[in-house]
C-alpha positions as CSV (number, residue, x, y, z in Angstrom):
1,M,0.1,1.7,26.6
2,S,-0.2,2.5,22.9
3,K,-1.9,-0.2,20.8
4,R,0.2,0.7,17.9
5,R,3.5,-0.6,19.2
6,P,4.2,-3.7,21.2
7,P,5.5,-3.6,24.7
8,E,9.1,-2.3,24.9
9,S,10.3,-5.1,27.2
10,T,9.4,-8.7,27.6
11,D,10.7,-11.9,29.2
12,C,10.2,-13.9,26.0
13,D,11.7,-13.9,22.5
14,R,10.8,-11.1,20.1
15,V,8.7,-13.4,17.9
16,T,6.5,-14.6,20.7
17,A,6.4,-11.2,22.3
18,Y,4.9,-9.8,19.1
19,A,2.5,-12.6,18.8
20,R,1.2,-12.1,22.4
21,A,0.9,-8.4,21.9
22,V,-1.2,-8.9,18.9
23,V,-3.4,-11.6,20.3
24,D,-3.9,-9.6,23.6
25,R,-4.9,-6.6,21.5
26,E,-2.0,-4.6,22.9
27,L,-1.0,-4.0,19.3
28,I,-3.4,-3.1,16.5
29,A,-3.4,-5.7,13.7
30,G,-5.8,-7.0,11.1
31,P,-7.7,-10.3,11.3
32,Q,-5.2,-12.4,9.3
33,V,-2.2,-11.2,11.3
34,R,-4.1,-11.9,14.5
35,N,-4.7,-15.4,13.3
36,A,-1.1,-15.9,12.3
37,C,0.0,-14.8,15.7
38,A,-2.5,-17.1,17.4
39,R,-1.2,-19.9,15.3
40,H,2.4,-19.3,16.6
41,L,1.2,-19.4,20.2
42,R,-0.9,-22.6,19.5
43,D,2.1,-24.3,18.0
44,L,4.3,-23.5,21.0
45,E,1.8,-25.6,23.0
46,D,0.9,-28.4,20.6
47,G,3.5,-28.3,17.9
48,P,5.8,-30.9,19.5
49,T,3.0,-33.5,19.1
50,R,3.5,-32.9,15.3
51,G,7.2,-33.0,15.4
52,L,7.7,-29.2,15.5
53,Y,10.0,-27.3,17.9
54,W,10.8,-23.7,18.4
55,D,14.5,-22.9,18.1
56,I,14.9,-19.5,19.8
57,E,18.6,-19.4,19.1
58,A,18.1,-19.9,15.3
59,A,15.4,-17.2,15.3
60,D,17.7,-14.7,17.1
61,H,20.6,-15.6,14.8
62,A,18.6,-14.6,11.7
63,I,17.2,-11.4,13.3
64,G,20.7,-10.6,14.5
65,F,22.1,-11.0,10.9
66,F,19.7,-8.2,9.8
67,E,20.6,-5.8,12.6
68,E,24.3,-6.5,12.8
69,V,25.3,-7.1,9.2
70,L,22.8,-5.5,6.9
71,R,22.6,-1.8,6.0
72,L,19.7,-0.1,4.3
73,N,19.9,2.0,1.1
74,G,18.0,4.9,-0.5
75,G,17.0,8.4,0.6
76,Q,17.1,9.1,4.4
77,Y,18.0,5.4,5.1
78,E,21.2,5.3,3.1
79,G,23.8,3.4,5.0
80,L,21.8,3.0,8.2
81,P,21.7,-0.3,10.1
82,F,18.7,-2.5,9.4
83,E,16.4,-1.9,12.4
84,V,14.2,-4.9,12.5
85,L,10.7,-3.8,13.4
86,P,8.5,-6.1,15.5
87,W,6.4,-7.4,12.6
88,Q,9.6,-8.1,10.6
89,A,11.1,-9.9,13.5
90,F,8.0,-12.0,13.7
91,I,8.4,-13.0,10.1
92,I,12.2,-13.5,10.1
93,G,12.2,-15.4,13.4
94,S,9.2,-17.6,12.4
95,L,10.8,-18.6,9.1
96,F,14.2,-19.4,10.5
97,G,13.3,-20.4,14.1
98,W,10.6,-23.1,13.6
99,K,12.1,-26.5,12.9
100,G,10.8,-30.0,12.2
101,E,11.8,-33.2,13.8
102,D,14.5,-33.8,11.2
103,G,16.2,-30.6,12.4
104,F,15.5,-28.7,9.2
105,R,13.4,-25.6,8.9
106,R,9.7,-26.1,9.0
107,F,8.5,-23.5,6.6
108,R,9.1,-23.9,2.9
109,V,6.7,-21.3,1.5
110,A,6.1,-17.8,2.8
111,Y,3.5,-15.3,1.6
112,I,3.8,-11.7,2.8
113,E,1.1,-9.1,1.9
114,T,1.3,-5.6,3.3
115,A,0.5,-2.1,2.1
116,K,2.9,-0.2,-0.1
117,G,6.0,1.3,1.6
118,S,6.0,-1.0,4.6
119,G,9.5,-2.3,4.0
120,K,8.8,-5.6,2.2
121,S,11.5,-5.3,-0.4
122,P,14.5,-4.8,2.0
123,L,13.0,-7.6,4.1
124,A,13.1,-9.9,1.1
125,G,16.6,-8.8,0.1
126,G,17.8,-9.5,3.6
127,V,16.2,-13.0,3.5
128,G,18.1,-13.7,0.2
129,L,21.4,-12.5,1.6
130,Y,21.0,-14.5,4.7
131,G,20.4,-17.6,2.6
132,L,23.5,-16.8,0.6
133,V,26.1,-16.3,3.3
134,A,24.7,-17.2,6.8
135,D,22.6,-20.3,6.3
136,G,25.3,-22.9,6.1
137,E,24.1,-24.2,2.7
138,R,26.7,-25.5,0.3
139,R,26.2,-24.3,-3.3
140,A,23.2,-22.3,-2.4
141,E,21.3,-20.9,-5.3
142,V,19.4,-17.7,-4.4
143,Y,17.1,-16.1,-7.0
144,A,15.1,-13.0,-7.4
145,A,12.4,-14.4,-9.6
146,A,9.7,-12.7,-11.7
147,T,7.8,-13.1,-14.9
148,K,10.0,-10.6,-16.7
149,K,13.7,-9.9,-16.4
150,D,13.4,-6.2,-15.7
151,Q,10.9,-6.9,-12.8
152,A,13.3,-9.5,-11.3
153,Q,16.1,-6.9,-11.5
154,I,14.3,-4.5,-9.2
155,L,14.6,-6.6,-6.1
156,F,18.1,-7.8,-7.1
157,R,19.4,-4.2,-7.3
158,D,18.2,-3.6,-3.8
159,A,20.2,-6.6,-2.6
160,V,23.2,-5.4,-4.5
161,A,22.9,-2.0,-2.8
162,M,22.6,-3.7,0.6
163,V,25.9,-5.5,-0.1
164,D,27.6,-2.3,-1.1
165,Q,26.4,-0.6,2.1
166,S,27.6,-3.4,4.4
167,P,31.3,-3.5,5.1
168,L,31.2,-7.2,6.0
169,L,29.2,-8.3,3.0
170,A,31.1,-6.0,0.5
171,H,34.3,-7.7,1.7
172,N,33.0,-11.3,1.3
173,I,30.7,-11.2,-1.7
174,A,32.0,-10.9,-5.2
175,K,29.9,-9.0,-7.8
176,S,29.8,-9.6,-11.5
177,G,28.9,-6.9,-13.9
178,A,29.6,-3.2,-14.3
179,P,28.4,-0.8,-11.5
180,G,24.6,-0.5,-11.9
181,K,24.5,-3.5,-14.2
182,E,25.4,-6.3,-11.8
183,Y,24.0,-9.7,-12.6
184,N,25.5,-12.0,-10.0
185,L,26.5,-12.0,-6.4
186,A,28.9,-14.9,-5.4
187,F,29.9,-16.2,-2.0
188,H,32.9,-18.3,-2.9
189,K,33.3,-19.8,0.6
190,T,30.3,-22.0,0.0
191,A,30.3,-21.8,-3.8
192,S,26.9,-20.0,-3.6
193,F,25.3,-17.4,-5.8
194,F,22.5,-14.9,-5.9
195,R,21.1,-13.8,-9.3
196,T,17.8,-13.1,-11.2
197,V,15.7,-15.6,-13.1
198,S,12.4,-15.0,-15.0
199,A,9.9,-16.9,-17.1
200,D,11.3,-15.3,-20.3
201,D,14.7,-16.9,-19.5
202,G,13.1,-20.3,-20.3
203,Q,13.1,-23.3,-18.1
204,S,16.8,-23.5,-17.1
205,G,16.2,-25.8,-14.2
206,P,17.0,-23.6,-11.2
207,R,17.4,-25.4,-7.8
208,P,16.8,-22.6,-5.4
209,H,17.8,-22.7,-1.7
210,I,16.0,-19.3,-1.4
211,A,13.6,-17.9,-4.1
212,L,12.4,-14.3,-3.7
213,L,9.3,-13.4,-5.7
214,D,8.2,-9.8,-5.8
215,E,4.8,-8.2,-6.7
216,I,2.9,-11.5,-6.9
217,H,-0.3,-9.6,-7.7
218,E,1.2,-8.8,-11.1
219,H,1.8,-12.4,-12.0
220,K,-0.8,-13.4,-14.6
221,T,-0.1,-17.2,-14.1
222,A,1.5,-19.4,-11.5
223,M,4.3,-20.3,-13.9
224,V,7.2,-18.6,-12.0
225,V,6.0,-19.8,-8.6
226,E,5.7,-23.4,-9.8
227,M,9.0,-23.2,-11.6
228,M,10.7,-22.2,-8.3
229,R,8.8,-24.7,-6.2
230,A,9.6,-27.6,-8.6
231,G,13.3,-26.8,-8.2
232,T,13.3,-27.1,-4.4
233,K,12.7,-30.8,-4.3
234,S,16.5,-31.5,-4.0
235,R,16.9,-28.9,-1.2
236,E,16.3,-30.0,2.5
237,Q,15.2,-26.6,3.7
238,A,14.5,-24.4,0.7
239,L,12.3,-21.4,1.1
240,I,10.0,-19.7,-1.4
241,F,9.5,-16.1,-0.1
242,M,6.7,-14.1,-1.8
243,I,6.0,-10.5,-1.2
244,T,3.2,-8.4,-2.7
245,N,0.6,-5.6,-2.4
246,S,-3.0,-6.6,-2.5
247,G,-4.3,-7.2,-6.0
248,T,-7.4,-6.6,-8.2
249,D,-8.0,-10.0,-9.7
250,R,-9.2,-12.9,-7.7
251,L,-8.6,-15.3,-10.6
252,T,-4.8,-15.2,-10.1
253,V,-2.0,-17.0,-8.3
254,C,-1.8,-14.0,-5.9
255,W,-5.4,-14.4,-4.6
256,D,-4.8,-18.2,-4.4
257,Y,-2.0,-17.7,-1.9
258,H,-3.8,-14.9,-0.1
259,D,-6.8,-17.1,0.4
260,Y,-4.6,-20.1,1.3
261,A,-2.7,-18.1,3.9
262,D,-5.9,-16.9,5.5
263,K,-7.2,-20.4,5.8
264,V,-4.0,-21.8,7.2
265,A,-3.6,-19.1,9.8
266,S,-7.2,-19.4,10.9
267,G,-6.9,-23.2,11.2
268,V,-9.4,-24.1,8.5
269,L,-6.5,-25.8,6.7
270,E,-3.4,-27.4,8.3
271,D,-0.1,-27.0,6.5
272,D,3.0,-26.9,8.7
273,S,5.2,-26.0,5.8
274,F,3.3,-22.8,4.9
275,F,3.7,-19.4,6.5
276,G,1.5,-16.4,5.8
277,F,1.5,-12.8,7.0
278,V,-1.4,-11.0,5.4
279,C,-2.1,-7.5,6.5
280,G,-5.7,-6.3,6.0
281,L,-8.6,-4.6,7.6
282,D,-11.6,-6.0,9.4
283,E,-14.9,-6.1,7.5
284,T,-16.3,-3.2,9.4
285,D,-13.3,-0.9,8.8
286,D,-13.4,1.9,6.3
287,P,-10.0,3.6,5.9
288,F,-11.6,6.7,4.5
289,D,-13.5,7.3,7.7
290,D,-11.1,5.9,10.5
291,E,-7.4,6.5,10.6
292,E,-7.0,4.0,13.5
293,C,-7.5,1.1,11.1
294,W,-4.6,2.2,8.9
295,Y,-2.1,0.5,11.3
296,K,-3.6,-2.9,10.4
297,A,-2.6,-2.6,6.7
298,N,0.6,-0.6,7.4
299,P,2.6,-2.6,10.0
300,S,5.4,0.0,10.0
301,L,3.2,3.0,10.4
302,A,3.8,3.2,14.2
303,Y,7.4,3.8,13.3
304,G,6.7,6.6,10.8
305,I,6.7,4.4,7.6
306,P,5.3,5.4,5.2
307,G,3.9,8.2,7.4
308,L,0.5,9.5,8.4
309,K,1.0,12.7,6.3
310,Y,1.5,10.6,3.1
311,L,-1.5,8.4,3.8
312,R,-3.7,11.4,4.5
313,E,-2.6,12.9,1.2
314,Q,-3.6,9.7,-0.6
315,V,-7.0,9.6,1.1
316,T,-7.7,13.3,0.3
317,Q,-6.8,12.8,-3.4
318,A,-8.9,9.7,-3.6
319,R,-11.9,11.6,-2.2
320,G,-11.5,14.3,-4.8
321,M,-10.7,11.8,-7.7
322,P,-13.1,8.8,-7.6
323,S,-10.9,7.1,-10.3
324,K,-8.1,6.9,-7.7
325,E,-10.1,5.4,-4.9
326,A,-9.6,1.7,-5.8
327,T,-5.8,2.2,-6.2
328,V,-5.5,3.9,-2.8
329,R,-7.6,1.2,-1.1
330,R,-5.6,-1.5,-2.7
331,L,-2.0,-0.2,-2.3
332,N,-2.3,1.7,0.9
333,F,-5.0,-0.3,2.9
334,C,-4.7,-3.8,1.5
335,Q,-8.3,-3.9,0.2
336,W,-8.8,-6.3,-2.7
337,V,-10.7,-4.4,-5.3
338,Q,-12.2,-5.6,-8.5
339,A,-10.5,-3.1,-10.8
340,D,-7.7,-0.6,-10.8
341,N,-9.9,2.3,-11.8
342,P,-13.5,1.3,-11.3
343,A,-16.2,2.8,-13.4
344,I,-18.6,2.7,-10.6
345,S,-17.9,3.7,-7.0
346,R,-18.8,1.1,-4.4
347,D,-20.3,3.7,-2.2
348,A,-22.4,5.2,-5.0
349,W,-23.7,1.7,-6.0
350,L,-24.7,0.8,-2.4
351,A,-26.3,4.2,-1.9
352,T,-28.6,3.7,-4.9
353,Q,-29.7,0.1,-4.0
354,D,-33.4,-0.2,-3.4
355,D,-34.2,-3.9,-3.0
356,G,-37.6,-3.4,-1.4
357,F,-39.1,-1.7,-4.5
358,D,-42.4,-3.1,-5.7
359,M,-41.9,-4.2,-9.3
360,D,-45.7,-4.0,-10.0
361,R,-45.3,-0.2,-9.9
362,L,-43.4,-0.5,-13.2
363,L,-46.2,-2.2,-15.1
364,G,-47.1,0.0,-18.1
365,R,-44.3,2.5,-17.4
366,R,-42.2,3.8,-20.2
367,C,-38.7,2.4,-20.6
368,V,-35.9,1.6,-23.0
369,A,-33.6,-1.4,-23.2
370,G,-29.9,-2.1,-23.7
371,L,-29.1,-5.5,-25.1
372,D,-25.5,-6.9,-25.0
373,L,-25.6,-10.2,-26.9
374,S,-22.7,-12.5,-26.1
375,S,-20.7,-15.1,-28.0
376,T,-22.1,-18.6,-27.8
377,Q,-20.9,-19.3,-24.2
378,D,-20.5,-15.9,-22.5
379,L,-22.9,-13.8,-20.6
380,T,-25.8,-12.2,-22.5
381,S,-27.3,-9.1,-20.7
382,L,-30.5,-7.2,-21.1
383,V,-31.1,-4.1,-19.0
384,L,-34.3,-2.0,-18.9
385,M,-34.1,1.7,-17.9
386,F,-37.5,3.0,-16.7
387,E,-38.3,6.7,-17.0
388,P,-38.9,8.8,-13.8
389,V,-42.6,9.5,-13.0
390,E,-44.2,12.0,-10.7
391,D,-44.7,9.5,-7.8
392,D,-41.3,7.9,-8.3
393,P,-38.9,10.6,-9.7
394,V,-35.9,8.3,-10.3
395,W,-34.7,6.1,-13.1
396,R,-35.2,2.4,-12.4
397,M,-32.8,-0.2,-13.7
398,V,-33.9,-3.9,-14.1
399,P,-31.7,-6.6,-15.6
400,W,-31.9,-10.1,-17.1
401,F,-28.9,-12.4,-17.8
402,W,-28.4,-15.7,-19.7
403,L,-25.7,-18.4,-19.9
404,P,-25.7,-21.9,-21.5
405,E,-26.9,-24.6,-19.2
406,E,-24.3,-27.2,-20.3
407,G,-21.0,-26.8,-18.5
408,L,-22.4,-24.2,-16.1
409,A,-20.9,-26.0,-13.0
410,R,-17.5,-26.2,-14.7
411,K,-17.7,-22.5,-15.7
412,A,-18.6,-21.5,-12.2
413,E,-15.6,-23.3,-10.8
414,T,-13.2,-21.9,-13.5
415,D,-14.5,-18.3,-13.1
416,R,-15.0,-18.6,-9.3
417,V,-18.4,-17.1,-9.7
418,P,-21.6,-18.6,-8.1
419,Y,-23.5,-19.1,-11.3
420,L,-25.3,-22.2,-9.9
421,V,-26.5,-20.2,-6.9
422,W,-27.6,-17.3,-9.1
423,Q,-29.4,-19.8,-11.4
424,K,-31.2,-21.5,-8.4
425,D,-32.2,-18.1,-7.0
426,G,-33.7,-16.9,-10.3
427,H,-31.1,-14.3,-11.0
428,L,-29.6,-16.1,-14.0
429,D,-31.5,-17.7,-16.9
430,T,-30.0,-20.7,-18.7
431,S,-30.8,-22.2,-22.1
432,P,-30.2,-25.9,-22.8
433,G,-27.1,-26.9,-24.7
434,R,-23.6,-25.4,-25.0
435,A,-24.5,-22.1,-26.6
436,I,-26.9,-19.3,-25.8
437,N,-30.3,-19.8,-27.5
438,K,-31.2,-16.4,-28.7
439,R,-34.8,-17.5,-29.0
440,H,-35.0,-17.4,-25.1
441,V,-33.8,-13.7,-25.3
442,L,-36.4,-12.9,-27.9
443,H,-39.2,-14.5,-25.9
444,R,-38.2,-12.4,-22.9
445,L,-38.3,-9.2,-25.1
446,V,-41.8,-10.1,-26.3
447,D,-42.9,-10.6,-22.6
448,I,-41.4,-7.3,-21.6
449,T,-43.1,-5.5,-24.5
450,E,-46.4,-6.9,-23.2
451,R,-45.8,-5.9,-19.6
452,Y,-44.1,-2.5,-20.0
453,D,-44.2,0.5,-22.3
454,L,-40.9,-0.4,-24.1
455,L,-40.0,2.4,-26.5
456,G,-36.8,1.1,-28.0
457,I,-34.0,-1.4,-27.8
458,G,-30.3,-0.3,-28.0
459,F,-28.0,-3.0,-29.3
460,D,-24.4,-3.7,-30.3
461,R,-24.2,-4.4,-34.0
462,W,-22.1,-7.5,-33.2
463,R,-24.1,-10.7,-33.4
464,I,-27.4,-8.9,-33.8
465,E,-28.1,-10.6,-37.2
466,D,-29.1,-13.9,-35.5
467,L,-31.7,-12.2,-33.4
468,Q,-33.1,-10.2,-36.3
469,A,-33.5,-13.4,-38.3
470,L,-35.4,-14.9,-35.4
471,I,-37.7,-11.9,-35.2
472,E,-38.6,-12.3,-38.8
473,D,-38.8,-16.1,-38.5
474,E,-41.3,-15.9,-35.6
475,G,-43.2,-12.9,-37.0
476,V,-43.1,-11.0,-33.7
477,S,-43.4,-7.3,-33.3
478,L,-40.9,-5.4,-31.2
479,P,-40.2,-1.7,-30.6
480,P,-37.5,-0.1,-32.8
481,L,-34.0,-1.7,-32.6
482,T,-31.4,1.1,-32.5
483,P,-27.7,0.3,-33.0
484,V,-25.4,1.9,-30.3
485,G,-21.8,2.3,-31.3
486,Q,-19.2,0.8,-28.9
487,G,-16.5,3.4,-29.6
488,F,-15.5,6.4,-27.5
489,K,-17.6,8.9,-29.6
490,D,-20.8,7.0,-29.2
491,M,-20.4,5.6,-25.7
492,S,-18.9,8.6,-23.9
493,P,-22.1,10.8,-23.6
494,A,-24.0,7.8,-22.2
495,V,-21.2,6.9,-19.8
496,D,-21.2,10.5,-18.5
497,E,-25.0,10.5,-18.0
498,F,-25.1,7.1,-16.4
499,E,-22.4,8.1,-13.9
500,R,-24.1,11.5,-13.2
501,R,-27.4,9.8,-12.4
502,L,-25.7,7.2,-10.2
503,V,-23.6,9.7,-8.3
504,N,-26.6,12.1,-7.8
505,A,-28.8,9.2,-6.7
506,E,-31.2,9.8,-9.7
507,L,-30.9,6.1,-10.5
508,R,-32.0,3.1,-8.5
509,H,-31.3,-0.6,-8.8
510,Q,-32.4,-3.7,-6.8
511,G,-29.1,-5.0,-5.8
512,H,-29.3,-7.8,-8.4
513,P,-26.2,-9.9,-7.7
514,V,-25.2,-10.5,-11.3
515,L,-25.5,-6.8,-12.1
516,T,-23.7,-5.8,-8.9
517,W,-20.8,-8.2,-9.9
518,C,-20.7,-6.6,-13.4
519,A,-20.6,-3.1,-11.7
520,A,-17.7,-4.1,-9.5
521,N,-15.7,-5.4,-12.4
522,A,-16.2,-2.4,-14.7
523,V,-13.3,-0.1,-15.6
524,Y,-13.0,2.9,-17.9
525,A,-10.9,3.3,-21.0
526,E,-10.2,7.0,-21.9
527,D,-9.0,8.5,-25.2
528,P,-6.8,11.6,-25.4
529,A,-9.8,13.8,-25.7
530,G,-11.2,12.6,-22.4
531,N,-14.0,10.5,-23.8
532,R,-14.7,7.3,-21.8
533,K,-16.2,3.9,-22.4
534,I,-16.4,0.6,-20.5
535,D,-13.3,-1.4,-21.3
536,K,-14.0,-5.1,-21.4
537,R,-10.4,-6.0,-22.0
538,K,-9.1,-4.3,-18.8
539,S,-11.9,-5.5,-16.6
540,T,-11.2,-8.4,-14.3
541,G,-14.6,-10.1,-14.9
542,R,-17.8,-9.8,-16.9
543,V,-19.1,-6.3,-17.4
544,D,-21.9,-7.0,-19.9
545,G,-24.6,-5.8,-17.5
546,V,-23.1,-2.4,-17.2
547,V,-22.5,-2.1,-20.9
548,A,-26.2,-3.0,-21.5
549,A,-27.2,-0.3,-18.9
550,V,-25.0,2.3,-20.7
551,M,-26.6,1.4,-24.0
552,A,-30.0,1.8,-22.5
553,T,-28.9,5.2,-21.1
554,S,-27.8,6.3,-24.6
555,L,-31.5,5.9,-25.8
556,T,-32.6,8.3,-23.0
557,L,-30.3,11.2,-23.9
558,G,-33.0,12.7,-26.2
559,E,-36.7,12.9,-25.7
560,L,-38.3,9.5,-25.3
561,A,-40.8,9.3,-28.2
562,E,-43.7,6.9,-28.4
563,P,-43.4,4.5,-31.3
564,E,-45.7,5.1,-34.2
565,P,-48.8,2.9,-33.9
566,E,-49.2,0.3,-36.6
567,P,-52.2,1.1,-38.8
568,D,-55.1,-1.2,-38.6
569,F,-55.8,-0.9,-42.3
570,I,-53.7,-0.6,-45.4
571,E,-53.9,2.6,-47.5
572,L,-53.9,1.9,-51.2
């Protein structure tokens, strides 16, 4: 029996059949989906003790609405009946079949995350139309909600097209607006409507029976989600239905729901009102090496959607264009990546890690430094780049990082970054107070000058005056400080060389967790001439360590020259 499709026949309902096939490994699915299915089977056993019951008739009624009433639209599917695939039946049946002891639906929030092209949008449109005409709700308000009006219109237009394709719906639903510019669907029998709403409409007080939220990974804040949830308090079985691809930023509402769905499905958290269906790979899976794992992120793939040919093309292009790798992993294989177009390939970074290197071998070795001074409360970074030598013919990269000590715990919680752990383990230095004390940075530079053959320090002109004043005030001697421009013209040659060394394994690092975090966050900006630089604005987290490494690299593009020795007498 193929593990890509569930059994063709079963003596139980379609939802439970899918759940059993997944749990019994008769059907390939990722870890979160396996947990969601196991939860369904557990609830069949012990749900009644919590006042839950499984209404097979209600589940079949909702699935039947999709298959008997709805029609698809677009391309080869134009006008075809909505064939509910097993994973879609699991979602539809679960949402409309599980009830509470009050007789109303159990689930009030649903979060669905699958790869691109799996059929999420028609699924969402069908849920909205079911809530409009088949749910028995008087004065039902159904919304396609988004942060922007034009984004909300995308899902709404799909629903309008489904109405047009269905003879039954077209006869019973009234549309407002010119063809192609519809703005409202009305079901007069129950005085219900389906329309768009967005954050830029203002707070108009929607009271949704069904709220459909598309592309949650693009929502910068939780505003729209919370606006919809706040309006459901007067509805007895309202449903917030969210669909999305995987995202890039773990400091977003999308990651919050992704993480929450994972914990609820696995049983770490208990929330009987929340439903999650999160497609993804197991930790040991690499979609660039194994096609079999593709089915975990693409639940419709066994039925030719989006198709093996398409996915193979995406993987081939990503292998040839490293800048596309993160996008393919995220959209096609549900892998959360740190940036849309990472400056540093994960594989290249891991391949150049050498955490067993003896640092004493660097004593007295020639090197240059890149210094990225922060504002008062942000990350300050210093990276040394050691020149290759005969018995160690690679560049060695060694970093230091600073943050203010005061408020570090709060900053760790806000940024969702383990600053306290890094501080405890010696990977992050802190200075007392609420601002970076640049005197600590200066003392580190003096210590480095005494231990290594430091030839020069590249710096960003911004905020360097304070450090220069401290150098004069303390009367210390440092190698030459060289300004490194942060624009495309000055940074691009160093970016190219840094990337070349990394890709060709001519550069080594020690897996320093802060520097690795910066490397995962870094993205490129590119001008029309093809010059590149690290773009702090587009990055999803701090990238200062990589910027410092690139500045250090810029000092190595020419011949490394020994600094002129200071004379031990004064010529008159």
